[in-house]
PAGU-978570 format. One record per atom (N, C-alpha, C): residue number from 0; atom name; y, x, z. Coordinates in steps of 0.2 Angstrom, whole numbers, plus 5000, padded with zeros to 4 digits. Layout:
BEGIN
> seq | atom | c2 | c1 | c3
> NUM | CA | Y | X | Z
...
% end
This chain:
BEGIN
> seq | atom | c2 | c1 | c3
> 0 | N | 4885 | 4964 | 4946
> 0 | CA | 4888 | 4959 | 4949
> 0 | C | 4895 | 4960 | 4949
> 1 | N | 4898 | 4966 | 4950
> 1 | CA | 4905 | 4967 | 4950
> 1 | C | 4908 | 4965 | 4943
> 2 | N | 4904 | 4967 | 4938
> 2 | CA | 4907 | 4965 | 4931
> 2 | C | 4907 | 4958 | 4930
> 3 | N | 4902 | 4954 | 4933
> 3 | CA | 4902 | 4947 | 4932
> 3 | C | 4908 | 4944 | 4936
> 4 | N | 4909 | 4947 | 4942
> 4 | CA | 4915 | 4944 | 4946
> 4 | C | 4921 | 4945 | 4943
> 5 | N | 4922 | 4951 | 4940
> 5 | CA | 4929 | 4952 | 4936
> 5 | C | 4929 | 4948 | 4930
> 6 | N | 4924 | 4947 | 4926
> 6 | CA | 4924 | 4942 | 4921
> 6 | C | 4926 | 4935 | 4923
> 7 | N | 4923 | 4933 | 4929
> 7 | CA | 4924 | 4926 | 4931
> 7 | C | 4931 | 4926 | 4933
> 8 | N | 4934 | 4931 | 4936
> 8 | CA | 4941 | 4931 | 4938
> 8 | C | 4946 | 4930 | 4932
> 9 | N | 4944 | 4934 | 4927
> 9 | CA | 4948 | 4933 | 4921
> 9 | C | 4947 | 4926 | 4918
> 10 | N | 4941 | 4923 | 4918
> 10 | CA | 4940 | 4916 | 4916
> 10 | C | 4945 | 4911 | 4920
> 11 | N | 4945 | 4912 | 4927
> 11 | CA | 4950 | 4908 | 4931
> 11 | C | 4957 | 4909 | 4928
> 12 | N | 4959 | 4915 | 4927
> 12 | CA | 4966 | 4916 | 4925
> 12 | C | 4967 | 4912 | 4918
> 13 | N | 4962 | 4913 | 4914
> 13 | CA | 4963 | 4910 | 4907
> 13 | C | 4962 | 4902 | 4907
> 14 | N | 4959 | 4899 | 4912
> 14 | CA | 4958 | 4892 | 4912
> 14 | C | 4963 | 4888 | 4916
> 15 | N | 4968 | 4890 | 4917
> 15 | CA | 4973 | 4887 | 4921
> 15 | C | 4974 | 4880 | 4919
> 16 | N | 4975 | 4878 | 4913
> 16 | CA | 4977 | 4871 | 4911
> 16 | C | 4971 | 4867 | 4910
> 17 | N | 4965 | 4870 | 4909
> 17 | CA | 4959 | 4866 | 4908
> 17 | C | 4955 | 4865 | 4915
> 18 | N | 4955 | 4859 | 4918
> 18 | CA | 4952 | 4858 | 4924
> 18 | C | 4945 | 4859 | 4924
> 19 | N | 4941 | 4857 | 4919
> 19 | CA | 4934 | 4858 | 4919
> 19 | C | 4932 | 4866 | 4919
> 20 | N | 4935 | 4869 | 4914
> 20 | CA | 4934 | 4877 | 4913
> 20 | C | 4936 | 4880 | 4920
> 21 | N | 4942 | 4878 | 4923
> 21 | CA | 4944 | 4881 | 4929
> 21 | C | 4938 | 4880 | 4935
> 22 | N | 4936 | 4874 | 4935
> 22 | CA | 4930 | 4873 | 4940
> 22 | C | 4924 | 4877 | 4939
> 23 | N | 4922 | 4878 | 4932
> 23 | CA | 4917 | 4882 | 4931
> 23 | C | 4918 | 4889 | 4932
> 24 | N | 4924 | 4892 | 4931
> 24 | CA | 4926 | 4899 | 4932
> 24 | C | 4926 | 4900 | 4939
> 25 | N | 4928 | 4895 | 4943
> 25 | CA | 4928 | 4896 | 4951
> 25 | C | 4921 | 4896 | 4953
> 26 | N | 4917 | 4892 | 4951
> 26 | CA | 4910 | 4892 | 4953
> 26 | C | 4907 | 4899 | 4951
> 27 | N | 4908 | 4902 | 4945
> 27 | CA | 4906 | 4909 | 4944
> 27 | C | 4908 | 4914 | 4949
> 28 | N | 4915 | 4913 | 4951
> 28 | CA | 4917 | 4918 | 4956
> 28 | C | 4913 | 4917 | 4962
> 29 | N | 4912 | 4911 | 4964
> 29 | CA | 4909 | 4910 | 4970
> 29 | C | 4902 | 4913 | 4970
> 30 | N | 4898 | 4912 | 4965
> 30 | CA | 4891 | 4914 | 4964
> 30 | C | 4891 | 4922 | 4964
> 31 | N | 4896 | 4925 | 4961
> 31 | CA | 4896 | 4932 | 4961
> 31 | C | 4898 | 4935 | 4968
> 32 | N | 4902 | 4932 | 4971
> 32 | CA | 4904 | 4934 | 4978
> 32 | C | 4898 | 4933 | 4983
> 33 | N | 4895 | 4928 | 4982
> 33 | CA | 4889 | 4927 | 4986
> 33 | C | 4883 | 4932 | 4985
> 34 | N | 4882 | 4934 | 4978
> 34 | CA | 4877 | 4939 | 4976
> 34 | C | 4880 | 4946 | 4979
> 35 | N | 4886 | 4947 | 4979
> 35 | CA | 4889 | 4954 | 4982
> 35 | C | 4889 | 4954 | 4989
> 36 | N | 4888 | 4948 | 4993
> 36 | CA | 4888 | 4948 | 5000
> 36 | C | 4895 | 4947 | 5003
> 37 | N | 4899 | 4945 | 4999
> 37 | CA | 4906 | 4944 | 5001
> 37 | C | 4907 | 4937 | 5004
> 38 | N | 4903 | 4933 | 5002
> 38 | CA | 4903 | 4926 | 5005
> 38 | C | 4896 | 4924 | 5007
> 39 | N | 4895 | 4918 | 5010
> 39 | CA | 4889 | 4916 | 5012
> 39 | C | 4886 | 4918 | 5018
> 40 | N | 4880 | 4918 | 5019
> 40 | CA | 4877 | 4920 | 5026
> 40 | C | 4877 | 4927 | 5026
> 41 | N | 4878 | 4930 | 5032
> 41 | CA | 4879 | 4937 | 5033
> 41 | C | 4872 | 4940 | 5032
> 42 | N | 4872 | 4946 | 5030
> 42 | CA | 4865 | 4949 | 5028
> 42 | C | 4863 | 4954 | 5034
> 43 | N | 4868 | 4955 | 5039
> 43 | CA | 4866 | 4959 | 5044
> 43 | C | 4866 | 4955 | 5051
> 44 | N | 4863 | 4958 | 5056
> 44 | CA | 4863 | 4955 | 5062
> 44 | C | 4862 | 4960 | 5068
> 45 | N | 4867 | 4962 | 5070
> 45 | CA | 4867 | 4968 | 5075
> 45 | C | 4868 | 4965 | 5082
> 46 | N | 4869 | 4958 | 5083
> 46 | CA | 4870 | 4955 | 5089
> 46 | C | 4877 | 4955 | 5091
> 47 | N | 4882 | 4958 | 5088
> 47 | CA | 4889 | 4959 | 5090
> 47 | C | 4892 | 4953 | 5087
> 48 | N | 4898 | 4951 | 5090
> 48 | CA | 4902 | 4945 | 5087
> 48 | C | 4905 | 4947 | 5080
> 49 | N | 4906 | 4943 | 5075
> 49 | CA | 4909 | 4944 | 5069
> 49 | C | 4916 | 4944 | 5070
> 50 | N | 4920 | 4949 | 5069
> 50 | CA | 4927 | 4949 | 5070
> 50 | C | 4931 | 4949 | 5064
> 51 | N | 4928 | 4947 | 5058
> 51 | CA | 4932 | 4946 | 5052
> 51 | C | 4937 | 4940 | 5054
> 52 | N | 4943 | 4941 | 5051
> 52 | CA | 4948 | 4936 | 5051
> 52 | C | 4951 | 4936 | 5058
> 53 | N | 4951 | 4942 | 5062
> 53 | CA | 4954 | 4942 | 5068
> 53 | C | 4959 | 4948 | 5068
> 54 | N | 4964 | 4947 | 5071
> 54 | CA | 4969 | 4953 | 5071
> 54 | C | 4966 | 4958 | 5076
> 55 | N | 4967 | 4965 | 5074
> 55 | CA | 4964 | 4970 | 5078
> 55 | C | 4967 | 4970 | 5085
> 56 | N | 4973 | 4968 | 5086
> 56 | CA | 4976 | 4967 | 5093
> 56 | C | 4972 | 4962 | 5097
> 57 | N | 4969 | 4958 | 5094
> 57 | CA | 4965 | 4953 | 5098
> 57 | C | 4957 | 4954 | 5099
> 58 | N | 4956 | 4960 | 5098
> 58 | CA | 4949 | 4962 | 5098
> 58 | C | 4948 | 4968 | 5103
> 59 | N | 4942 | 4970 | 5104
> 59 | CA | 4940 | 4976 | 5108
> 59 | C | 4942 | 4982 | 5105
> 60 | N | 4944 | 4982 | 5099
> 60 | CA | 4946 | 4988 | 5095
> 60 | C | 4954 | 4990 | 5096
> 61 | N | 4958 | 4986 | 5099
> 61 | CA | 4965 | 4986 | 5100
> 61 | C | 4967 | 4993 | 5102
> 62 | N | 4964 | 4996 | 5107
> 62 | CA | 4967 | 5002 | 5110
> 62 | C | 4965 | 5008 | 5105
> 63 | N | 4959 | 5008 | 5102
> 63 | CA | 4958 | 5013 | 5097
> 63 | C | 4962 | 5012 | 5091
> 64 | N | 4964 | 5006 | 5089
> 64 | CA | 4968 | 5006 | 5083
> 64 | C | 4975 | 5008 | 5084
> 65 | N | 4978 | 5006 | 5090
> 65 | CA | 4984 | 5008 | 5092
> 65 | C | 4985 | 5016 | 5092
> 66 | N | 4980 | 5019 | 5094
> 66 | CA | 4980 | 5026 | 5094
> 66 | C | 4980 | 5029 | 5087
> 67 | N | 4976 | 5026 | 5083
> 67 | CA | 4977 | 5028 | 5076
> 67 | C | 4984 | 5027 | 5073
> 68 | N | 4987 | 5022 | 5074
> 68 | CA | 4994 | 5020 | 5072
> 68 | C | 4998 | 5026 | 5075
> 69 | N | 4997 | 5027 | 5081
> 69 | CA | 5002 | 5033 | 5084
> 69 | C | 5001 | 5039 | 5081
> 70 | N | 4994 | 5041 | 5079
> 70 | CA | 4993 | 5047 | 5075
> 70 | C | 4996 | 5047 | 5068
> 71 | N | 4996 | 5041 | 5065
> 71 | CA | 5000 | 5041 | 5058
> 71 | C | 5007 | 5042 | 5059
> 72 | N | 5010 | 5039 | 5064
> 72 | CA | 5017 | 5041 | 5065
> 72 | C | 5019 | 5048 | 5067
> 73 | N | 5015 | 5051 | 5071
> 73 | CA | 5016 | 5058 | 5072
> 73 | C | 5015 | 5062 | 5066
> 74 | N | 5011 | 5060 | 5062
> 74 | CA | 5010 | 5064 | 5055
> 74 | C | 5015 | 5063 | 5050
> 75 | N | 5020 | 5058 | 5052
> 75 | CA | 5025 | 5056 | 5047
> 75 | C | 5022 | 5052 | 5041
> 76 | N | 5017 | 5048 | 5042
> 76 | CA | 5014 | 5043 | 5037
> 76 | C | 5017 | 5037 | 5038
% end
């Protein structure tokens, strides 16, 4: 499916001026992403809220993440 996704992305890039081909290529990208689990219904259910598309600072992980950032600065990264 990864190969199909990459081929579909190339097709999107190549179809810029052809509206029909572009729509078909985008549909291929969507289908591949759904098959790979990147889109569509979640395949897991652990009972926890889905925090995708949330800034870390606005989640329960804010303190943990700020500590990691502090460690990176201390290590010169």
